[in-house]
VMD Tcl script that builds the backbone (N, CA, C; Angstrom):
set m [mol new atoms 426]
animate dup $m
set s [atomselect $m all]
$s set {name element resname resid chain x y z} {
  {N N MET 1 A 142.811 116.122 102.208}
  {CA C MET 1 A 141.944 116.702 101.151}
  {C C MET 1 A 142.157 118.312 101.538}
  {N N SER 2 A 142.805 119.030 99.947}
  {CA C SER 2 A 142.374 120.626 99.884}
  {C C SER 2 A 140.537 120.805 100.096}
  {N N SER 3 A 140.521 122.322 100.234}
  {CA C SER 3 A 139.283 122.372 100.110}
  {C C SER 3 A 138.690 122.590 98.595}
  {N N LEU 4 A 139.533 122.630 97.996}
  {CA C LEU 4 A 139.683 122.905 96.318}
  {C C LEU 4 A 139.215 121.162 96.036}
  {N N GLY 5 A 139.868 119.848 96.509}
  {CA C GLY 5 A 139.763 118.764 96.189}
  {C C GLY 5 A 137.820 118.042 96.541}
  {N N VAL 6 A 137.748 118.966 97.622}
  {CA C VAL 6 A 136.556 118.061 98.025}
  {C C VAL 6 A 135.282 119.485 97.602}
  {N N ALA 7 A 135.745 120.311 96.486}
  {CA C ALA 7 A 134.575 121.504 96.406}
  {C C ALA 7 A 134.690 120.779 94.724}
  {N N VAL 8 A 135.435 120.326 94.392}
  {CA C VAL 8 A 135.536 119.862 92.826}
  {C C VAL 8 A 134.925 118.566 93.115}
  {N N GLY 9 A 134.750 117.212 93.661}
  {CA C GLY 9 A 134.713 116.514 94.624}
  {C C GLY 9 A 133.209 116.600 94.837}
  {N N PHE 10 A 132.506 117.464 95.178}
  {CA C PHE 10 A 131.743 117.986 95.109}
  {C C PHE 10 A 130.276 118.142 93.667}
  {N N ALA 11 A 131.252 119.010 93.363}
  {CA C ALA 11 A 130.653 119.381 91.836}
  {C C ALA 11 A 130.305 118.172 91.044}
  {N N ILE 12 A 131.244 117.317 90.992}
  {CA C ILE 12 A 131.042 116.431 90.122}
  {C C ILE 12 A 129.707 115.273 90.862}
  {N N TYR 13 A 129.886 115.369 92.170}
  {CA C TYR 13 A 128.671 114.103 92.432}
  {C C TYR 13 A 127.695 115.249 92.765}
  {N N LEU 14 A 127.400 116.167 92.740}
  {CA C LEU 14 A 125.557 116.628 92.493}
  {C C LEU 14 A 125.340 116.788 91.482}
  {N N PRO 15 A 125.706 117.061 90.238}
  {CA C PRO 15 A 124.940 116.484 89.014}
  {C C PRO 15 A 124.401 115.006 89.022}
  {N N GLN 16 A 125.205 114.240 89.249}
  {CA C GLN 16 A 124.847 112.894 89.007}
  {C C GLN 16 A 123.969 112.743 90.101}
  {N N ALA 17 A 123.789 113.496 91.180}
  {CA C ALA 17 A 122.831 113.076 92.328}
  {C C ALA 17 A 121.406 113.668 91.774}
  {N N ILE 18 A 121.996 115.276 91.059}
  {CA C ILE 18 A 120.019 115.261 90.374}
  {C C ILE 18 A 119.487 114.587 89.243}
  {N N ALA 19 A 120.754 114.284 88.419}
  {CA C ALA 19 A 119.932 112.923 87.382}
  {C C ALA 19 A 119.604 112.639 87.761}
  {N N GLN 20 A 119.782 111.638 88.606}
  {CA C GLN 20 A 119.557 109.945 89.804}
  {C C GLN 20 A 118.157 110.949 90.107}
  {N N SER 21 A 117.934 111.602 90.551}
  {CA C SER 21 A 116.659 111.982 91.583}
  {C C SER 21 A 115.654 112.357 90.745}
  {N N THR 22 A 116.497 113.542 89.708}
  {CA C THR 22 A 115.162 113.404 88.249}
  {C C THR 22 A 114.828 112.111 87.637}
  {N N GLN 23 A 115.237 111.320 87.177}
  {CA C GLN 23 A 115.088 110.206 86.513}
  {C C GLN 23 A 114.550 109.341 87.594}
  {N N GLN 24 A 115.029 109.294 88.859}
  {CA C GLN 24 A 113.841 108.353 89.827}
  {C C GLN 24 A 112.485 108.902 90.105}
  {N N SER 25 A 112.359 110.341 89.872}
  {CA C SER 25 A 111.210 111.119 89.951}
  {C C SER 25 A 110.137 110.972 88.720}
  {N N SER 26 A 111.096 110.718 87.482}
  {CA C SER 26 A 110.300 110.101 86.279}
  {C C SER 26 A 109.785 108.898 86.300}
  {N N GLU 27 A 110.597 108.470 86.878}
  {CA C GLU 27 A 110.194 106.935 86.994}
  {C C GLU 27 A 108.423 106.606 87.636}
  {N N VAL 28 A 108.461 107.312 89.089}
  {CA C VAL 28 A 107.911 107.470 89.929}
  {C C VAL 28 A 106.319 107.981 89.035}
  {N N GLN 29 A 106.465 109.154 88.388}
  {CA C GLN 29 A 105.139 109.541 87.725}
  {C C GLN 29 A 104.740 108.578 86.453}
  {N N ARG 30 A 106.011 107.958 85.832}
  {CA C ARG 30 A 105.321 106.751 85.020}
  {C C ARG 30 A 104.726 105.822 85.283}
  {N N LEU 31 A 105.204 105.425 86.856}
  {CA C LEU 31 A 104.892 104.030 86.796}
  {C C LEU 31 A 102.813 104.228 87.233}
  {N N LEU 32 A 102.784 105.661 88.148}
  {CA C LEU 32 A 101.730 106.257 88.950}
  {C C LEU 32 A 100.750 106.598 87.336}
  {N N ASN 33 A 101.142 107.002 85.849}
  {CA C ASN 33 A 100.369 107.194 84.935}
  {C C ASN 33 A 100.570 105.903 84.167}
  {N N THR 34 A 100.832 104.692 84.126}
  {CA C THR 34 A 100.476 103.579 83.276}
  {C C THR 34 A 100.124 102.210 84.102}
  {N N LYS 35 A 101.425 102.373 85.414}
  {CA C LYS 35 A 101.310 101.473 85.814}
  {C C LYS 35 A 102.121 100.375 85.412}
  {N N GLN 36 A 103.480 100.604 84.376}
  {CA C GLN 36 A 104.353 99.754 83.998}
  {C C GLN 36 A 105.940 100.211 84.155}
  {N N CYS 37 A 106.314 99.114 84.589}
  {CA C CYS 37 A 107.782 99.942 85.403}
  {C C CYS 37 A 108.620 99.133 85.494}
  {N N PRO 38 A 108.440 98.316 84.430}
  {CA C PRO 38 A 109.302 96.844 84.942}
  {C C PRO 38 A 110.950 97.282 84.742}
  {N N GLY 39 A 112.234 96.762 85.999}
  {CA C GLY 39 A 113.362 97.276 86.121}
  {C C GLY 39 A 113.365 98.890 85.975}
  {N N CYS 40 A 112.329 99.317 86.805}
  {CA C CYS 40 A 112.967 100.488 87.125}
  {C C CYS 40 A 113.380 100.458 88.500}
  {N N ASN 41 A 114.072 101.918 88.488}
  {CA C ASN 41 A 115.243 102.306 89.681}
  {C C ASN 41 A 114.253 103.001 90.465}
  {N N LEU 42 A 113.457 102.403 91.541}
  {CA C LEU 42 A 112.108 103.219 92.694}
  {C C LEU 42 A 113.234 103.534 94.087}
  {N N ARG 43 A 114.189 103.152 94.269}
  {CA C ARG 43 A 114.880 102.723 95.066}
  {C C ARG 43 A 114.301 103.989 96.225}
  {N N GLY 44 A 113.551 103.751 97.677}
  {CA C GLY 44 A 113.641 105.109 98.492}
  {C C GLY 44 A 112.568 105.868 98.346}
  {N N ALA 45 A 111.458 105.166 97.097}
  {CA C ALA 45 A 110.277 106.329 96.509}
  {C C ALA 45 A 109.626 105.827 97.997}
  {N N ASN 46 A 108.463 107.227 97.441}
  {CA C ASN 46 A 107.224 107.318 98.658}
  {C C ASN 46 A 106.191 107.116 97.566}
  {N N LEU 47 A 105.843 105.719 97.898}
  {CA C LEU 47 A 104.806 105.287 97.011}
  {C C LEU 47 A 103.516 104.868 98.340}
  {N N ARG 48 A 102.994 105.755 98.705}
  {CA C ARG 48 A 102.422 105.098 99.910}
  {C C ARG 48 A 100.886 105.129 99.837}
  {N N ASN 49 A 100.076 104.441 99.582}
  {CA C ASN 49 A 98.645 104.843 99.126}
  {C C ASN 49 A 98.314 104.738 98.456}
  {N N ALA 50 A 99.691 104.665 97.521}
  {CA C ALA 50 A 99.588 104.393 95.973}
  {C C ALA 50 A 98.327 103.254 95.402}
  {N N ASP 51 A 97.863 103.217 94.070}
  {CA C ASP 51 A 97.049 102.433 93.513}
  {C C ASP 51 A 97.855 102.028 92.348}
  {N N LEU 52 A 97.804 100.694 92.935}
  {CA C LEU 52 A 98.846 100.053 91.598}
  {C C LEU 52 A 98.549 98.927 91.624}
  {N N GLU 53 A 97.619 98.838 91.504}
  {CA C GLU 53 A 96.808 97.415 91.313}
  {C C GLU 53 A 96.602 96.968 89.681}
  {N N GLU 54 A 97.412 95.942 89.441}
  {CA C GLU 54 A 97.844 95.103 88.431}
  {C C GLU 54 A 98.554 95.215 87.343}
  {N N ALA 55 A 99.694 96.522 88.548}
  {CA C ALA 55 A 101.269 97.317 87.715}
  {C C ALA 55 A 101.992 96.026 87.586}
  {N N ASN 56 A 102.885 96.644 86.630}
  {CA C ASN 56 A 104.027 95.480 86.209}
  {C C ASN 56 A 105.574 96.181 86.793}
  {N N LEU 57 A 105.844 95.492 87.977}
  {CA C LEU 57 A 106.937 96.027 88.540}
  {C C LEU 57 A 108.395 95.052 88.247}
  {N N SER 58 A 108.273 93.913 87.454}
  {CA C SER 58 A 109.183 92.761 87.310}
  {C C SER 58 A 110.637 93.523 87.363}
  {N N GLY 59 A 111.333 92.654 88.215}
  {CA C GLY 59 A 112.362 93.599 88.038}
  {C C GLY 59 A 113.390 95.081 88.641}
  {N N ALA 60 A 112.028 95.264 89.434}
  {CA C ALA 60 A 112.351 96.714 89.351}
  {C C ALA 60 A 113.025 96.712 91.046}
  {N N ASN 61 A 113.575 97.780 91.228}
  {CA C ASN 61 A 114.294 98.172 92.394}
  {C C ASN 61 A 114.289 98.838 93.598}
  {N N LEU 62 A 113.440 98.507 94.260}
  {CA C LEU 62 A 111.920 99.008 94.894}
  {C C LEU 62 A 112.714 98.867 96.620}
  {N N GLN 63 A 114.268 99.196 96.875}
  {CA C GLN 63 A 115.060 98.694 98.294}
  {C C GLN 63 A 114.315 100.060 98.931}
  {N N GLY 64 A 113.981 100.043 99.950}
  {CA C GLY 64 A 113.882 100.891 101.251}
  {C C GLY 64 A 112.780 102.117 100.851}
  {N N ALA 65 A 111.672 101.638 99.553}
  {CA C ALA 65 A 110.148 102.170 99.502}
  {C C ALA 65 A 109.610 102.052 100.184}
  {N N ASN 66 A 108.600 103.217 99.988}
  {CA C ASN 66 A 107.676 103.091 101.190}
  {C C ASN 66 A 106.060 102.821 100.472}
  {N N LEU 67 A 105.684 101.609 100.320}
  {CA C LEU 67 A 104.863 101.279 99.770}
  {C C LEU 67 A 102.989 100.888 101.061}
  {N N GLN 68 A 103.863 101.587 102.370}
  {CA C GLN 68 A 102.581 101.630 103.030}
  {C C GLN 68 A 101.159 101.724 102.637}
  {N N ASN 69 A 100.649 100.589 102.743}
  {CA C ASN 69 A 98.717 100.700 102.306}
  {C C ASN 69 A 98.854 100.632 100.809}
  {N N ALA 70 A 99.671 100.401 100.223}
  {CA C ALA 70 A 99.292 101.062 98.316}
  {C C ALA 70 A 98.848 99.553 97.979}
  {N N ASP 71 A 98.158 99.660 96.848}
  {CA C ASP 71 A 96.678 98.103 96.763}
  {C C ASP 71 A 98.202 97.976 95.459}
  {N N LEU 72 A 98.252 96.988 95.460}
  {CA C LEU 72 A 99.295 95.917 94.768}
  {C C LEU 72 A 99.083 94.366 94.333}
  {N N GLU 73 A 97.277 94.856 94.310}
  {CA C GLU 73 A 96.490 93.341 93.911}
  {C C GLU 73 A 97.002 93.009 93.160}
  {N N LYS 74 A 97.763 92.250 92.155}
  {CA C LYS 74 A 97.645 91.610 91.064}
  {C C LYS 74 A 98.649 92.093 90.543}
  {N N ALA 75 A 99.681 92.764 91.148}
  {CA C ALA 75 A 100.528 93.213 90.524}
  {C C ALA 75 A 101.837 92.223 90.490}
  {N N ASN 76 A 102.404 92.402 88.995}
  {CA C ASN 76 A 103.868 92.004 89.322}
  {C C ASN 76 A 105.034 92.288 89.200}
  {N N LEU 77 A 105.590 91.721 91.111}
  {CA C LEU 77 A 106.768 91.892 91.282}
  {C C LEU 77 A 107.761 90.741 91.174}
  {N N GLN 78 A 107.547 90.030 90.268}
  {CA C GLN 78 A 108.777 89.161 90.515}
  {C C GLN 78 A 110.189 89.376 89.740}
  {N N GLY 79 A 110.680 89.431 90.809}
  {CA C GLY 79 A 112.239 89.046 91.046}
  {C C GLY 79 A 112.644 90.510 91.154}
  {N N ALA 80 A 111.719 91.616 91.453}
  {CA C ALA 80 A 111.808 92.981 92.423}
  {C C ALA 80 A 112.473 92.829 94.022}
  {N N ASN 81 A 113.338 93.697 93.848}
  {CA C ASN 81 A 114.149 94.357 94.888}
  {C C ASN 81 A 113.121 94.671 96.119}
  {N N LEU 82 A 112.690 94.111 97.017}
  {CA C LEU 82 A 111.750 95.038 97.918}
  {C C LEU 82 A 112.509 94.610 99.379}
  {N N GLN 83 A 113.504 94.887 99.567}
  {CA C GLN 83 A 114.643 94.802 100.951}
  {C C GLN 83 A 114.536 95.862 101.138}
  {N N GLN 84 A 113.912 95.615 102.601}
  {CA C GLN 84 A 113.932 97.039 103.763}
  {C C GLN 84 A 112.776 98.070 103.071}
  {N N ALA 85 A 112.352 97.472 102.338}
  {CA C ALA 85 A 110.542 98.359 101.690}
  {C C ALA 85 A 109.601 97.983 102.846}
  {N N ASN 86 A 108.629 99.385 102.864}
  {CA C ASN 86 A 107.688 99.450 103.825}
  {C C ASN 86 A 106.260 99.123 103.086}
  {N N LEU 87 A 106.080 97.899 103.307}
  {CA C LEU 87 A 104.897 97.440 102.912}
  {C C LEU 87 A 103.904 97.030 103.824}
  {N N SER 88 A 103.558 97.588 104.902}
  {CA C SER 88 A 102.738 97.374 105.634}
  {C C SER 88 A 101.560 97.497 105.703}
  {N N ASP 89 A 100.177 96.781 105.718}
  {CA C ASP 89 A 99.193 97.702 105.309}
  {C C ASP 89 A 98.616 97.010 103.913}
  {N N ALA 90 A 100.055 96.969 102.915}
  {CA C ALA 90 A 99.767 96.862 101.724}
  {C C ALA 90 A 98.645 95.471 101.254}
  {N N ASP 91 A 98.576 96.047 100.435}
  {CA C ASP 91 A 97.022 94.640 99.516}
  {C C ASP 91 A 98.183 94.348 98.630}
  {N N LEU 92 A 98.588 92.368 99.020}
  {CA C LEU 92 A 99.652 92.482 97.940}
  {C C LEU 92 A 98.895 91.388 97.258}
  {N N GLN 93 A 97.496 90.772 97.466}
  {CA C GLN 93 A 96.175 89.374 96.978}
  {C C GLN 93 A 97.022 88.844 95.530}
  {N N ASN 94 A 96.674 88.108 95.481}
  {CA C ASN 94 A 97.383 87.555 93.910}
  {C C ASN 94 A 98.037 88.357 93.354}
  {N N ALA 95 A 99.016 88.667 94.532}
  {CA C ALA 95 A 100.511 89.484 93.369}
  {C C ALA 95 A 101.475 88.251 93.526}
  {N N ASN 96 A 102.275 88.532 92.051}
  {CA C ASN 96 A 103.090 87.555 91.795}
  {C C ASN 96 A 104.751 88.238 92.496}
  {N N LEU 97 A 105.418 87.753 93.639}
  {CA C LEU 97 A 106.380 87.856 94.084}
  {C C LEU 97 A 107.286 86.688 93.574}
  {N N ARG 98 A 107.319 86.188 93.098}
  {CA C ARG 98 A 108.239 85.056 92.658}
  {C C ARG 98 A 110.137 85.254 92.589}
  {N N ASN 99 A 110.837 84.952 93.414}
  {CA C ASN 99 A 111.455 85.517 93.232}
  {C C ASN 99 A 111.960 86.831 93.601}
  {N N ALA 100 A 111.151 87.180 94.312}
  {CA C ALA 100 A 111.639 88.650 94.736}
  {C C ALA 100 A 111.834 89.055 95.964}
  {N N ASN 101 A 113.125 90.126 96.180}
  {CA C ASN 101 A 113.647 89.707 97.601}
  {C C ASN 101 A 112.716 90.686 98.493}
  {N N LEU 102 A 112.482 89.964 99.789}
  {CA C LEU 102 A 112.102 91.154 100.690}
  {C C LEU 102 A 112.353 90.715 101.819}
  {N N ARG 103 A 113.963 90.743 101.904}
  {CA C ARG 103 A 114.484 90.331 103.340}
  {C C ARG 103 A 114.578 92.361 104.172}
  {N N ASN 104 A 114.215 91.898 105.343}
  {CA C ASN 104 A 114.150 92.465 106.092}
  {C C ASN 104 A 113.368 93.204 105.905}
  {N N ALA 105 A 111.890 93.326 104.993}
  {CA C ALA 105 A 110.849 93.922 104.110}
  {C C ALA 105 A 109.806 94.197 105.632}
  {N N ASN 106 A 109.182 94.902 105.401}
  {CA C ASN 106 A 107.849 95.482 106.964}
  {C C ASN 106 A 106.549 94.886 106.374}
  {N N LEU 107 A 106.240 94.321 106.432}
  {CA C LEU 107 A 104.888 93.352 105.832}
  {C C LEU 107 A 103.724 93.567 106.813}
  {N N ARG 108 A 104.085 93.610 107.812}
  {CA C ARG 108 A 102.834 94.020 109.140}
  {C C ARG 108 A 101.795 94.080 108.568}
  {N N SER 109 A 100.414 93.093 109.086}
  {CA C SER 109 A 99.165 93.327 108.476}
  {C C SER 109 A 99.230 93.390 106.790}
  {N N ALA 110 A 99.784 93.160 106.351}
  {CA C ALA 110 A 100.022 93.059 104.840}
  {C C ALA 110 A 98.849 91.656 104.572}
  {N N ASP 111 A 98.109 92.240 103.152}
  {CA C ASP 111 A 97.497 91.203 102.761}
  {C C ASP 111 A 98.329 90.489 101.598}
  {N N LEU 112 A 98.513 89.343 102.143}
  {CA C LEU 112 A 99.148 88.250 100.698}
  {C C LEU 112 A 98.435 86.965 100.382}
  {N N GLU 113 A 96.817 87.371 100.668}
  {CA C GLU 113 A 96.167 86.245 100.057}
  {C C GLU 113 A 96.409 85.880 98.850}
  {N N ASP 114 A 97.001 84.308 98.506}
  {CA C ASP 114 A 97.304 84.118 96.979}
  {C C ASP 114 A 98.373 84.223 96.585}
  {N N ALA 115 A 99.147 85.255 97.076}
  {CA C ALA 115 A 100.236 85.744 96.557}
  {C C ALA 115 A 100.757 84.475 96.110}
  {N N ASN 116 A 102.245 84.494 95.006}
  {CA C ASN 116 A 102.733 83.788 94.728}
  {C C ASN 116 A 104.051 83.947 94.906}
  {N N LEU 117 A 104.740 83.280 96.271}
  {CA C LEU 117 A 105.852 83.312 96.533}
  {C C LEU 117 A 106.905 82.758 96.905}
  {N N GLN 118 A 106.995 81.791 95.743}
  {CA C GLN 118 A 108.317 80.453 95.125}
  {C C GLN 118 A 109.871 81.718 95.143}
  {N N GLY 119 A 110.163 80.691 95.754}
  {CA C GLY 119 A 111.897 81.464 95.545}
  {C C GLY 119 A 111.243 82.606 96.516}
  {N N THR 120 A 111.263 83.303 96.907}
  {CA C THR 120 A 110.890 85.010 97.424}
  {C C THR 120 A 111.979 84.770 98.902}
  {N N ASN 121 A 112.985 85.664 99.193}
  {CA C ASN 121 A 113.462 85.728 100.035}
  {C C ASN 121 A 113.154 86.317 101.139}
  {N N LEU 122 A 112.472 86.172 102.532}
  {CA C LEU 122 A 111.842 86.676 103.423}
  {C C LEU 122 A 112.474 86.614 103.942}
  {N N ASN 123 A 114.203 86.140 104.560}
  {CA C ASN 123 A 114.963 86.614 106.100}
  {C C ASN 123 A 114.018 87.802 106.664}
  {N N GLY 124 A 114.085 87.919 107.679}
  {CA C GLY 124 A 114.131 88.960 108.523}
  {C C GLY 124 A 113.486 90.036 108.380}
  {N N ALA 125 A 112.005 89.362 106.970}
  {CA C ALA 125 A 111.006 90.258 107.584}
  {C C ALA 125 A 109.496 90.181 108.144}
  {N N ASN 126 A 109.685 91.342 108.692}
  {CA C ASN 126 A 108.074 91.477 109.789}
  {C C ASN 126 A 106.566 90.924 109.015}
  {N N LEU 127 A 106.670 89.471 109.255}
  {CA C LEU 127 A 105.055 89.046 109.089}
  {C C LEU 127 A 103.917 89.108 110.166}
  {N N GLN 128 A 104.205 90.024 111.300}
  {CA C GLN 128 A 102.977 89.864 111.877}
  {C C GLN 128 A 101.949 90.576 111.092}
  {N N GLY 129 A 100.778 89.492 111.637}
  {CA C GLY 129 A 99.704 89.690 111.311}
  {C C GLY 129 A 99.414 89.321 110.048}
  {N N ALA 130 A 100.138 89.200 109.081}
  {CA C ALA 130 A 100.458 89.772 107.731}
  {C C ALA 130 A 99.076 87.828 107.301}
  {N N ASP 131 A 98.360 88.629 106.799}
  {CA C ASP 131 A 97.868 87.466 106.569}
  {C C ASP 131 A 98.252 86.690 104.945}
  {N N LEU 132 A 98.468 85.274 104.816}
  {CA C LEU 132 A 99.375 84.782 104.465}
  {C C LEU 132 A 98.016 83.352 103.600}
  {N N GLU 133 A 96.988 83.126 103.780}
  {CA C GLU 133 A 96.155 81.844 103.315}
  {C C GLU 133 A 96.892 82.043 102.151}
  {N N GLY 134 A 96.503 80.369 101.587}
  {CA C GLY 134 A 96.960 80.904 100.441}
  {C C GLY 134 A 98.079 80.821 99.245}
  {N N THR 135 A 99.044 81.315 100.045}
  {CA C THR 135 A 100.350 81.861 99.139}
  {C C THR 135 A 100.462 80.274 98.684}
  {N N ILE 136 A 101.311 80.439 97.556}
  {CA C ILE 136 A 102.144 79.709 96.746}
  {C C ILE 136 A 103.710 79.884 97.154}
  {N N ARG 137 A 104.664 78.714 98.195}
  {CA C ARG 137 A 105.672 78.798 98.648}
  {C C ARG 137 A 106.476 77.985 98.568}
  {N N ALA 138 A 107.498 78.093 98.363}
  {CA C ALA 138 A 108.575 76.837 97.911}
  {C C ALA 138 A 107.770 75.696 98.327}
  {N N ASN 139 A 108.500 74.740 97.642}
  {CA C ASN 139 A 108.199 73.394 98.277}
  {C C ASN 139 A 106.546 72.878 98.614}
  {N N GLN 140 A 105.844 73.797 97.763}
  {CA C GLN 140 A 104.280 73.561 98.159}
  {C C GLN 140 A 104.051 72.783 97.452}
  {N N ASN 141 A 103.283 72.017 97.324}
  {CA C ASN 141 A 102.134 71.262 96.908}
  {C C ASN 141 A 101.074 72.036 96.205}
  {N N ARG 142 A 100.768 71.845 95.142}
  {CA C ARG 142 A 98.596 72.620 95.193}
  {C C ARG 142 A 98.453 72.455 93.502}
}
mol reanalyze $m
mol bondsrecalc $m
mol representation Tube
mol addrep $m
């Protein structure tokens, strides 16, 4: 490929990347300000230590996001993509994680007490030291 082809390809990609980054940044700000961001693209976002208690993140893309030590108590994460997200030490008490994707997520020492995990994909997730007391899981009668 000629250097002109590389330059043209880069020139086309760069504005798209900037637009996506700007959009994600505005969605992060909206989430932090309103705690409402259903369906948002927050892939790879840094939300470490964020106060997201009772936040609505249903259907949001949080793949690879850093939510370490975040307060997600009573948050709605139904159908959210949290694949490879860092949720270590996060407070997820009473959170709705129904049908969420937590594949390969880090939930080390997370508090999932009384969380709804029905239909949640936990394949490869690190649950070491996580509090799962009272969680609602698939095939569990309550």
